[in-house]
C-alpha positions in Angstrom: 50.9 -25.0 -61.4 49.5 -21.5 -61.6 49.0 -19.7 -58.3 45.7 -18.3 -59.6 42.6 -20.4 -60.3 41.7 -20.9 -63.9 38.4 -20.0 -65.4 36.2 -22.6 -67.0 33.8 -22.0 -70.0 30.8 -21.8 -67.6 32.4 -18.8 -65.8 33.0 -20.7 -62.5 36.4 -20.8 -60.8 38.2 -24.1 -61.3 38.8 -25.2 -57.7 42.1 -26.6 -56.4 42.3 -30.4 -56.3 41.6 -30.7 -52.6 38.4 -28.7 -52.7 37.2 -30.5 -55.8 37.9 -33.9 -54.2 35.8 -32.9 -51.1 32.7 -32.8 -53.4 33.3 -36.2 -54.9 31.8 -38.3 -52.1 28.6 -36.2 -51.7 28.2 -35.9 -55.5 28.5 -39.6 -56.0 26.1 -40.5 -53.2 23.5 -38.0 -54.5 23.6 -39.2 -58.1 23.8 -42.9 -57.1 20.9 -42.6 -54.7 18.8 -40.7 -57.3 19.5 -43.3 -60.0 18.8 -46.2 -57.8 15.6 -44.7 -56.5 14.2 -44.1 -59.9 15.2 -47.6 -61.2 13.7 -49.4 -58.2 10.6 -47.3 -58.3 10.0 -48.4 -61.9 9.6 -51.9 -60.5 6.8 -50.9 -58.1 3.5 -52.7 -58.8 1.5 -50.4 -61.1 -2.2 -49.5 -61.4 -4.4 -46.4 -60.8 -3.2 -45.7 -57.2 -6.4 -43.8 -56.3 -8.6 -46.7 -57.5 -8.3 -48.7 -54.3 -10.3 -51.8 -55.2 -8.2 -52.5 -58.3 -4.8 -51.4 -57.0 -5.2 -53.2 -53.7 -5.8 -56.4 -55.6 -2.6 -55.8 -57.6 -0.7 -55.0 -54.4 -2.0 -58.2 -52.7 -0.6 -60.4 -55.5 2.7 -58.6 -55.8 5.7 -60.9 -55.2 8.3 -58.1 -55.2 6.6 -55.7 -52.8 8.9 -56.1 -49.8 12.1 -56.0 -51.9 11.1 -52.9 -53.9 10.2 -51.0 -50.7 13.4 -52.0 -49.0 15.2 -50.8 -52.1 13.4 -47.5 -52.1 14.4 -46.9 -48.5 18.0 -47.8 -49.1 18.2 -45.5 -52.2 16.6 -42.6 -50.3 19.1 -43.2 -47.4 22.0 -43.0 -49.9 20.6 -39.8 -51.4 20.1 -38.2 -48.0 23.5 -39.3 -46.9 24.8 -37.4 -49.9 23.1 -34.2 -48.6 24.5 -34.7 -45.1 28.0 -35.2 -46.5 27.5 -32.1 -48.8 27.0 -30.1 -45.6 30.6 -30.9 -44.6 31.8 -29.6 -47.9 30.2 -26.2 -47.5 32.1 -23.5 -45.7 31.9 -19.8 -45.0 28.6 -18.0 -44.5 26.7 -20.7 -46.4 27.4 -23.2 -43.6 24.6 -22.0 -41.3 22.0 -22.5 -44.0 23.4 -25.8 -45.0 23.2 -26.9 -41.3 19.4 -26.2 -41.5 19.2 -28.2 -44.7 21.0 -31.1 -43.0 18.5 -31.0 -40.1 15.7 -31.2 -42.7 17.4 -34.1 -44.5 17.6 -36.0 -41.2 13.9 -35.4 -40.6 13.2 -36.6 -44.1 15.0 -39.9 -43.5 13.0 -40.5 -40.3 9.7 -39.7 -42.1 10.7 -41.9 -45.0 11.4 -44.8 -42.7 8.0 -44.4 -41.1 6.4 -44.1 -44.5 7.9 -47.4 -45.7 6.8 -49.1 -42.5 3.3 -48.0 -43.3 3.4 -48.7 -47.1 5.9 -51.5 -47.3 4.7 -53.5 -44.4 1.3 -52.5 -42.9 -0.5 -51.8 -46.2 0.8 -55.0 -47.8 -0.4 -57.1 -44.9 -3.8 -55.3 -44.9 -4.5 -55.8 -48.6 -3.3 -59.4 -48.5 -5.8 -60.0 -45.6 -8.5 -58.3 -47.6 -7.9 -60.3 -50.8 -8.0 -63.6 -48.9 -10.8 -62.8 -46.5 -14.3 -64.5 -46.6 -16.9 -62.4 -48.4 -18.6 -61.5 -45.1 -15.3 -59.9 -43.9 -14.2 -58.2 -47.0 -15.9 -54.8 -46.3 -14.3 -54.5 -42.9 -10.9 -55.6 -44.3 -11.1 -53.2 -47.1 -12.0 -50.3 -44.8 -8.9 -51.2 -42.7 -6.7 -51.2 -45.7 -8.0 -47.9 -46.9 -7.4 -46.3 -43.6 -3.8 -47.4 -43.8 -3.7 -46.0 -47.3 -4.8 -42.6 -46.0 -2.2 -42.8 -43.3 0.3 -43.4 -46.1 -0.9 -40.2 -47.8 -0.2 -38.2 -44.6 3.2 -39.7 -44.1 4.2 -39.2 -47.8 2.9 -35.6 -47.7 5.1 -34.6 -44.8 8.1 -36.5 -46.1 7.9 -34.8 -49.4 7.6 -31.4 -47.7 10.6 -32.1 -45.5 12.6 -33.2 -48.5 11.5 -30.1 -50.5 12.6 -27.8 -47.6 16.0 -29.7 -47.3 16.7 -29.1 -51.0 15.6 -25.5 -50.9 17.8 -24.8 -47.9 20.8 -26.5 -49.6 20.1 -24.6 -52.8 20.5 -21.3 -50.9 23.7 -22.6 -49.3 25.1 -23.8 -52.6 24.3 -20.5 -54.2 26.5 -18.8 -51.6 29.3 -21.5 -51.6 32.5 -20.8 -53.5 33.4 -24.3 -54.4 30.1 -25.5 -56.0 29.1 -24.6 -59.6 26.4 -21.9 -59.5 24.0 -23.7 -61.9 23.5 -26.4 -59.4 21.7 -24.1 -57.0 18.7 -23.1 -59.1 18.2 -26.7 -60.4 18.3 -28.0 -56.8 15.9 -25.3 -55.7 13.4 -26.1 -58.5 13.6 -29.8 -57.6 12.8 -28.8 -54.0 9.7 -26.9 -55.2 8.5 -30.0 -57.0 8.6 -32.0 -53.7 6.6 -29.2 -52.0 4.0 -29.5 -54.7 4.0 -33.3 -54.3 3.5 -33.0 -50.6 0.6 -30.6 -51.0 -1.1 -32.7 -53.7 -0.7 -36.0 -51.9 -2.1 -34.5 -48.7 -5.2 -33.2 -50.5 -6.0 -35.6 -53.3 -3.8 -38.6 -53.0 -1.7 -40.1 -55.7 -3.3 -38.2 -58.6 -2.1 -37.4 -62.1 -0.9 -34.0 -60.9 1.3 -35.7 -58.3 2.7 -38.0 -61.0 3.6 -35.1 -63.2 5.4 -33.4 -60.3 7.3 -36.7 -59.6 8.6 -37.0 -63.1 9.6 -33.3 -63.1 11.4 -33.8 -59.8 13.2 -36.8 -61.2 14.4 -34.8 -64.2 15.6 -31.9 -62.2 17.2 -34.1 -59.6 19.2 -36.0 -62.3 20.2 -32.6 -63.8 21.7 -31.1 -60.7 23.3 -34.3 -59.3 24.9 -35.0 -62.7 26.2 -31.5 -62.9 27.7 -31.8 -59.4 29.3 -35.1 -60.3 30.9 -33.7 -63.5 32.2 -30.7 -61.6 33.6 -32.8 -58.8 35.3 -35.4 -60.9 36.4 -33.2 -63.9 40.3 -33.0 -64.0 41.6 -29.5 -63.1 42.5 -27.3 -66.1 46.0 -27.9 -67.4 46.2 -31.5 -66.3 46.1 -34.7 -68.3 
């Protein structure tokens, strides 16, 4: 084995086996969490999320609501665990920035748990009570469900902002880290920006078309940087079979 690291076609140093292996767990968690979250979210009951009368009726009759929201929480937990493990793989001057990113990721998990308690439990109970209430009680029941929906907007807004900050901080750390391919950093940073946009839009206008566009863009960028990280972590070192 050569005493000097080889150079790959992207211009990054090919890391020794031990360093490369240290990225495998966080990379796998990050990509797995991202893929699971997207797949489970596709099963979420649809409808115009800002048309509360129609969408609440869809939510009330959903038989998969609880399972989907538990799945979303589990997927997000896996993804955020990947960020926390990534912190342990960052060394040198980048570690202090990564530590701040890990703190933001921890806050994101707490906020997301609260969000799913509001959305996955409280909102479901409220819309079910509204849908089955006598006509004389429907207005009051609907107002209660809508108040919970607005609380969901607030929780989602701050959760998105916390996740965006976590990704931006890790992007800065990754850009300064020697063992992580450089293209990962700008892609991660752009993904973080899409979550900041989502947080702002949800907090001001709810689940609008603009927010939906930002979600799709965030998914695409997230898949790009997590896939790149997985390939870099699991690619055999140059010169091996």
